[in-house]
C-alpha positions in Angstrom: 127.3 97.0 97.3 125.6 94.4 95.1 122.1 93.7 94.1 119.7 90.8 94.7 117.2 89.5 92.2 114.3 87.1 92.5 113.0 86.1 89.1 109.2 85.5 89.3 106.8 84.2 86.8 105.4 87.7 85.9 107.8 90.2 87.4 111.4 90.5 88.5 112.0 91.6 92.1 115.2 93.6 93.0 116.8 94.7 96.2 120.0 96.6 97.2 121.3 98.1 100.4 121.0 101.8 100.9 121.5 104.3 103.7 117.9 103.9 104.8 118.0 100.1 104.8 116.9 97.7 102.0 115.6 99.4 98.8 113.3 97.1 96.9 111.7 97.6 93.4 110.1 95.5 90.7 110.4 95.4 86.9 108.8 93.6 84.0 110.0 90.0 83.5 113.1 89.8 81.2 114.4 93.3 81.7 118.1 92.6 82.0 119.3 96.2 82.0 119.7 96.3 85.8 122.0 93.3 86.1 125.1 95.4 86.8 126.5 94.7 90.3 124.3 91.5 90.6 125.6 89.7 93.7 123.0 86.9 94.0 119.8 85.7 92.4 117.2 83.1 92.6 114.5 82.0 90.2 111.0 80.5 90.1 110.3 81.9 86.6 112.1 81.5 83.3 115.8 82.6 83.3 117.0 84.3 80.2 120.3 83.2 78.7 122.4 86.3 79.6 126.1 86.2 80.4 125.7 88.6 83.4 123.9 86.0 85.4 127.2 84.1 85.6 128.6 87.0 87.7 126.1 86.6 90.5 125.6 83.6 92.8 122.5 81.6 92.1 120.9 80.9 95.4 119.6 77.3 96.0 117.0 75.8 98.3 119.8 74.5 100.5 120.8 78.1 101.2 117.6 78.9 103.0 117.8 77.7 106.7 114.2 76.4 106.8 114.1 73.0 108.4 112.4 69.9 106.9 112.2 71.4 103.4 111.5 68.8 100.6 113.8 69.1 97.5 110.9 70.0 95.2 109.8 73.1 97.2 110.1 76.4 95.3 112.8 78.7 96.7 110.3 81.6 96.8 108.1 79.6 99.3 111.1 78.7 101.4 112.2 82.3 101.5 108.9 83.8 102.6 108.2 81.0 105.1 111.6 81.4 106.7 111.5 85.2 106.4 108.2 85.4 108.3 109.3 82.9 110.9 112.7 84.6 111.6 110.9 87.8 112.4 108.4 86.2 114.8 109.9 82.9 116.0 106.4 81.4 116.1 104.1 79.4 113.9 103.4 81.3 110.7 101.2 80.9 107.6 102.4 82.9 104.6 100.0 83.8 101.8 102.1 84.8 98.7 99.5 86.2 96.3 101.2 86.5 92.9 100.7 84.6 89.6 100.0 81.7 91.8 98.6 81.8 95.3 100.9 79.8 97.6 100.1 79.2 101.2 103.1 78.0 103.3 103.0 76.9 106.9 106.0 76.9 109.2 105.9 75.6 112.8 107.2 77.4 115.9 110.5 75.6 115.6 111.2 76.9 112.0 110.2 73.7 110.3 108.3 73.4 107.0 104.8 71.9 107.6 103.3 72.0 104.1 101.0 74.2 102.2 98.6 74.8 99.3 98.9 76.2 95.8 96.2 77.5 93.5 95.8 80.0 90.7 96.1 83.7 91.5 93.7 86.4 90.5 95.2 87.3 87.2 95.7 83.6 86.3 92.1 82.8 87.1 90.9 85.7 84.9 93.1 84.5 82.0 91.8 81.0 82.4 88.2 82.2 82.3 88.8 84.2 79.1 90.8 81.5 77.4 88.4 78.6 78.2 85.1 80.2 77.5 83.5 81.6 74.3 81.9 84.7 75.6 83.8 85.9 78.6 86.1 88.9 77.9 89.8 89.3 78.8 90.0 91.2 82.1 93.1 92.5 83.8 93.4 92.1 87.6 95.3 95.4 87.8 92.1 97.2 86.8 90.7 96.7 90.3 91.3 99.6 92.7 91.5 98.2 96.2 90.8 101.7 97.7 87.4 101.9 96.1 84.3 100.2 97.5 83.1 97.4 95.1 79.7 95.8 95.1 79.7 92.2 96.3 77.3 91.5 93.4 78.5 93.4 90.3 76.1 93.5 87.3 78.7 94.0 84.5 80.4 90.9 83.2 84.0 92.2 83.5 83.3 93.5 87.0 81.7 90.2 88.0 84.8 88.3 86.8 87.3 90.6 88.5 85.4 90.6 91.8 84.6 86.9 91.6 88.3 85.9 91.2 89.4 88.4 93.8 87.0 86.9 96.3 87.9 83.4 95.4 91.5 84.0 96.3 90.7 85.9 99.5 88.4 83.0 100.5 91.2 80.5 100.0 93.4 82.5 102.3 90.7 83.0 104.9 89.9 79.3 104.9 93.6 78.4 105.4 94.0 80.9 108.1 91.0 79.5 109.9 92.3 76.0 109.6 95.8 77.0 110.9 94.4 79.3 113.6 97.4 79.0 115.8 99.7 80.4 113.1 100.2 84.1 112.5 99.1 85.0 109.0 101.4 86.9 106.7 100.4 88.4 103.4 102.8 89.2 100.5 102.9 89.2 96.7 101.6 91.5 94.0 97.9 91.0 94.8 98.2 91.6 98.5 96.7 95.0 98.3 93.7 93.7 96.4 93.0 91.1 99.0 93.6 92.9 102.3 90.3 94.7 102.4 88.4 91.4 101.8 90.3 89.7 104.6 89.7 92.6 107.0 85.9 92.4 106.2 86.1 88.9 107.6 88.2 90.1 110.6 91.2 88.2 109.5 94.3 90.2 110.2 97.6 89.6 108.5 101.0 91.1 108.7 101.4 92.8 105.4 105.0 92.4 104.1 105.2 93.3 100.4 108.9 92.6 100.1 109.1 89.6 102.4 111.0 87.4 99.9 113.6 90.0 99.2 114.0 90.8 102.9 114.6 87.1 103.5 117.2 86.9 100.7 119.1 89.8 102.2 119.0 88.0 105.6 120.4 84.7 104.3 123.6 83.8 106.3 125.3 82.7 103.1 125.3 86.3 101.8 126.5 87.9 105.0 124.5 91.1 104.5 122.9 91.0 108.0 124.8 90.4 111.2 
């Protein structure tokens, strides 16, 4: 049946068709053991030199039917922008919260408007630890989004984790307010960390954790979807 792969900066994202629809999963970056039956792939992160990549089609920006796309746009942003738009056929703003936070606007006609890029939660934490003498290394995956967290933590590590989480959520909230006519979509590995903070501000987003892979599967050049 074939597999799809999107190579990210921190993780690899996979999809294949199953009896229940599209099955998606994620692996650590560089794990090439699942390259069997690779039909197509795209990359925004480093691509290992592995002969099996030659067996699959490398998807290019031109394969994504998003109008008005500049040649320097990352294919991940084009995929999530087009993927959200094709499901709603209205103006959308997609927040892809991964290693970087990318905000991508698409108008009601399916045309690329522009966007914003900043550091994601984990990247902010690494920058704090690397550029200061006394702040510790803190992992973003140590934050449990199901637990209530004080807005003003006393411990340094907690203050860093919550500060960076709130900074990213605030960037999304600000963009959503500015593009108020656009439907907000939320995807990426940090989406679950950020959703509670957005809801606190009464900002509702369509949560689509596998939006990029769903868009890849729907590309006309692959012929997976009618």
